[in-house]
C-alpha positions in Angstrom: 43.5 109.6 97.8 46.2 107.6 96.0 43.7 104.8 95.3 41.2 107.2 93.7 44.0 108.7 91.6 45.3 105.5 90.3 41.8 104.1 89.9 40.7 107.0 87.8 43.9 106.9 85.8 43.2 103.3 85.1 40.1 104.2 83.1 42.2 106.3 80.8 43.5 103.1 79.4 40.1 101.7 78.2 39.9 102.8 74.6 39.6 99.7 72.4 40.7 97.5 75.3 37.9 95.0 75.9 35.3 96.8 78.0 34.1 93.6 79.5 37.6 93.0 80.9 37.7 96.5 82.3 34.3 96.0 83.9 35.5 92.7 85.4 38.6 94.4 86.8 36.5 97.1 88.3 34.1 94.6 89.9 37.0 92.5 91.2 38.6 95.6 92.9 35.3 96.5 94.5 34.9 92.9 95.7 38.4 93.0 97.2 37.8 96.4 98.9 34.3 96.0 100.2 33.7 92.3 100.6 37.2 90.9 101.4 38.3 94.1 103.2 41.8 93.9 101.8 44.4 96.5 102.8 45.0 99.6 100.7 48.5 98.4 99.8 47.1 95.1 98.5 44.4 97.0 96.5 47.1 99.2 95.1 49.2 96.2 94.0 46.1 94.5 92.3 45.3 97.7 90.5 48.8 98.2 89.1 49.2 94.5 88.2 45.8 94.2 86.5 46.3 97.4 84.6 49.6 96.0 83.2 47.7 92.8 82.2 45.0 94.9 80.5 47.5 96.9 78.6 49.3 93.8 77.5 46.1 92.4 76.1 45.3 95.6 74.3 48.8 95.6 72.7 48.9 91.9 71.7 45.4 90.5 71.6 43.1 93.3 70.5 40.2 90.9 69.6 40.3 88.7 72.6 37.4 88.7 75.1 37.4 87.9 78.8 36.3 84.3 78.3 39.0 83.6 75.7 41.9 84.2 78.0 43.8 80.9 77.9 47.1 79.4 78.8 48.9 80.8 75.8 47.9 84.4 76.7 49.0 83.8 80.3 52.3 82.3 79.2 52.9 85.3 76.8 52.2 87.7 79.7 54.6 85.9 82.0 57.3 86.1 79.3 56.5 89.8 78.9 56.9 90.6 82.6 59.9 88.4 82.9 61.8 90.7 80.6 61.2 93.8 82.7 60.7 92.6 86.3 62.6 90.8 89.0 61.4 87.3 90.2 59.8 88.7 93.4 57.8 91.3 91.4 56.8 88.7 88.8 55.5 86.3 91.5 53.4 89.1 92.9 51.9 90.0 89.4 51.2 86.4 88.7 49.5 86.0 92.1 47.4 89.1 91.3 46.3 87.6 88.0 45.5 84.3 89.6 43.3 86.0 92.2 41.5 87.9 89.5 40.9 84.8 87.4 39.8 82.8 90.4 37.2 85.5 91.1 36.0 85.4 87.5 35.6 81.6 87.7 33.8 81.8 91.0 31.4 84.3 89.6 30.8 82.1 86.5 32.2 84.8 84.2 34.7 82.3 82.8 34.3 78.5 82.8 37.8 77.6 84.0 40.8 79.5 85.3 43.6 78.7 82.9 46.1 78.6 85.8 44.5 75.3 86.9 46.1 73.6 83.9 49.5 75.3 84.2 52.6 74.3 86.1 55.2 77.0 86.8 57.9 77.7 89.3 59.7 81.0 89.5 62.9 80.6 91.4 63.6 83.6 93.5 67.1 84.0 94.8 67.4 84.3 98.5 67.9 87.9 99.5 69.0 88.3 103.1 67.4 91.3 104.9 69.6 94.3 105.1 70.2 95.4 108.7 71.8 98.3 110.5 74.8 97.8 112.8 73.9 98.5 116.4 76.7 101.0 116.6 75.1 103.1 113.8 71.7 103.0 115.7 73.5 104.1 118.8 75.2 106.9 116.9 71.9 108.0 115.4 70.0 108.1 118.7 72.9 109.9 120.5 72.9 112.6 117.8 69.2 113.2 118.1 69.0 113.2 121.9 72.0 115.6 121.9 70.3 117.9 119.4 67.0 117.9 121.3 68.6 118.8 124.6 70.2 121.9 123.1 66.9 123.6 122.9 64.3 124.9 125.4 61.2 122.7 125.8 59.1 125.5 124.5 61.0 125.9 121.2 59.7 124.5 117.9 63.0 122.6 117.3 62.7 120.8 120.6 59.2 119.6 119.5 60.5 118.5 116.1 63.4 116.5 117.6 61.1 115.0 120.2 58.7 113.9 117.4 61.6 112.5 115.3 63.0 110.6 118.2 59.6 109.2 119.0 59.3 107.9 115.4 62.7 106.1 115.6 62.1 104.8 119.1 58.9 103.2 118.0 60.5 101.8 114.9 63.3 100.2 116.9 61.2 99.2 119.9 58.5 97.5 117.9 59.9 96.5 114.5 56.7 97.5 112.9 56.4 98.4 109.2 56.6 102.1 108.3 53.0 102.1 107.0 51.8 100.6 110.4 53.8 103.3 112.2 52.4 106.2 110.1 48.8 105.1 110.6 48.9 104.6 114.4 46.1 106.4 116.1 46.1 107.7 119.7 43.9 104.7 120.7 46.6 102.3 119.4 49.2 103.6 121.8 48.6 102.8 125.5 51.5 104.3 127.3 50.1 103.5 130.8 50.0 99.8 129.8 53.2 100.2 127.8 51.7 98.5 124.7 51.0 99.3 121.1 48.2 97.9 119.0 49.3 97.5 115.5 47.0 96.9 112.5 49.0 94.9 109.9 48.4 93.3 106.6 44.9 92.2 106.0 43.9 94.3 109.0 45.3 91.7 111.3 45.9 93.1 114.8 48.8 92.4 117.1 49.9 93.8 120.4 53.6 94.8 120.9 54.9 95.6 124.4 57.3 98.5 125.0 59.3 97.3 128.0 62.0 100.0 127.9 61.5 102.9 130.4 63.4 105.5 128.4 61.2 104.8 125.3 58.0 105.1 127.3 59.2 108.3 129.0 60.1 109.9 125.6 56.7 108.9 124.1 55.0 110.5 127.1 56.9 113.7 126.6 56.1 113.6 122.9 52.4 113.1 123.6 52.2 116.0 126.0 53.8 118.3 123.4 51.5 117.2 120.6 48.3 116.0 122.3 46.1 118.8 121.0 47.2 118.2 117.4 46.9 114.4 118.0 43.3 114.8 119.2 42.4 116.9 116.1 44.0 114.7 113.5 43.4 111.3 115.2 46.9 110.2 114.3 49.6 109.6 116.9 52.5 110.9 114.8 52.0 114.4 113.5 53.8 116.5 110.9 54.3 120.3 110.9 50.9 120.9 109.4 49.3 118.9 112.3 48.4 116.0 110.0 49.5 112.4 109.7 53.3 112.0 109.5 53.4 110.1 106.2 55.6 107.1 105.3 57.5 109.2 102.8 58.2 111.9 105.4 59.6 109.2 107.8 61.9 108.0 105.0 63.1 111.5 104.2 63.6 112.2 107.9 65.8 109.2 108.4 67.8 110.0 105.3 68.4 113.5 106.6 69.8 112.4 110.0 71.9 109.6 108.5 73.5 112.2 106.3 74.1 114.5 109.3 76.0 111.7 111.2 77.9 111.0 108.0 77.0 107.4 107.5 77.4 106.5 103.8 75.0 103.5 104.0 71.5 103.9 102.5 69.2 103.2 105.5 65.4 102.8 105.2 62.7 102.4 107.9 62.3 98.8 107.0 65.9 98.1 107.9 65.0 98.9 111.5 62.5 96.1 111.3 65.1 93.7 110.0 67.6 94.8 112.6 65.1 94.3 115.5 64.4 90.8 114.3 68.0 89.9 113.8 69.2 91.4 117.1 66.4 89.6 119.1 67.3 86.3 117.5 70.9 86.9 118.2 70.1 87.5 121.9 68.3 84.2 122.2 64.6 85.3 121.8 62.4 82.5 120.6 61.6 82.8 116.9 57.9 82.2 117.5 57.9 85.4 119.7 59.7 87.3 116.9 57.1 86.1 114.4 54.3 87.5 116.6 56.1 90.8 117.1 56.6 91.2 113.4 53.1 90.0 112.4 54.3 87.3 110.0 51.5 84.9 109.0 53.9 82.0 108.8 57.1 81.1 110.6 58.8 80.6 107.2 59.0 84.4 106.7 60.6 84.8 110.0 63.1 82.1 109.5 65.0 84.2 107.0 66.5 86.0 110.0 68.1 82.8 111.1 70.3 83.0 108.0 71.3 86.6 108.7 72.3 85.4 112.2 74.8 82.7 110.9 78.0 84.7 111.6 77.3 85.1 115.4 76.4 81.4 115.6 79.8 80.4 114.0 81.6 82.7 116.5 79.8 81.2 119.4 80.6 77.7 118.2 84.2 78.6 117.7 84.4 79.9 121.3 82.1 77.5 123.1 82.4 74.2 121.3 83.9 71.4 123.5 86.3 70.5 120.7 88.2 73.6 121.6 89.2 72.1 124.9 90.8 69.0 123.4 94.5 69.1 122.7 96.9 66.4 121.4 
């Protein structure tokens, strides 16, 4: 739905903007969707980034055509986005434009991608992932389980608390992205085998085990309460209208409970993912296993958690290093 909305909105910007550029963007997006089978999130990013490039062209290079896009236009666009976006966002927008121009070159619409003759390096400051302290996670789960047990199993509030706990248990047990969690289907969750099939970026699949008995038991209770609605909607997590429990609903639900337990920290679903990775690493789990659990395509992405884990390492060295046993 969102794709159609943004896609149709994009056409409102045509006007005197070069129609051939608009047509090329349309064809590129169709190629990405139907031939490359890219994820909805990637398509959304391409759509937003190329719309911004098209608007930039209409504002600054009204008479330019698709085959006259050169290094100077690209440099001007980079300067333009540098004034309004952070380095990480700039890198994404430049990557989107590169992919678009590579497509045009491959389709012989342009002779040469101007990026081939450009050198650039956008230095992105290292931002360590934000995590949640384990005591806060403990407090959150204690609050929810206590609230759930205050109601009869036939009550609607019991069902709501069970569903919300199931959401948080899955987030913390698997470290999956909130979009992956929201889009789980009943076929993705095999409670008898205690494993979840997650479809990640680029439709790559990975299996994540659920070894904890309490988590599996809670998910079984949730499934029994919602199985009719789950079967009708074909989504594992259901909202009050018996439809998919959306990413935004999960964010708002977490925000509500964090407020109830009076934690001032802003906590997001993605922070559960960061916390799982950091705590696993802290407990000695091999980083390659963590990479597989999180669905990172390269180990470099996972290694950022090693930097988050520096403080416990220092403490261990302080307590365990043989130099501590020497005295003079």
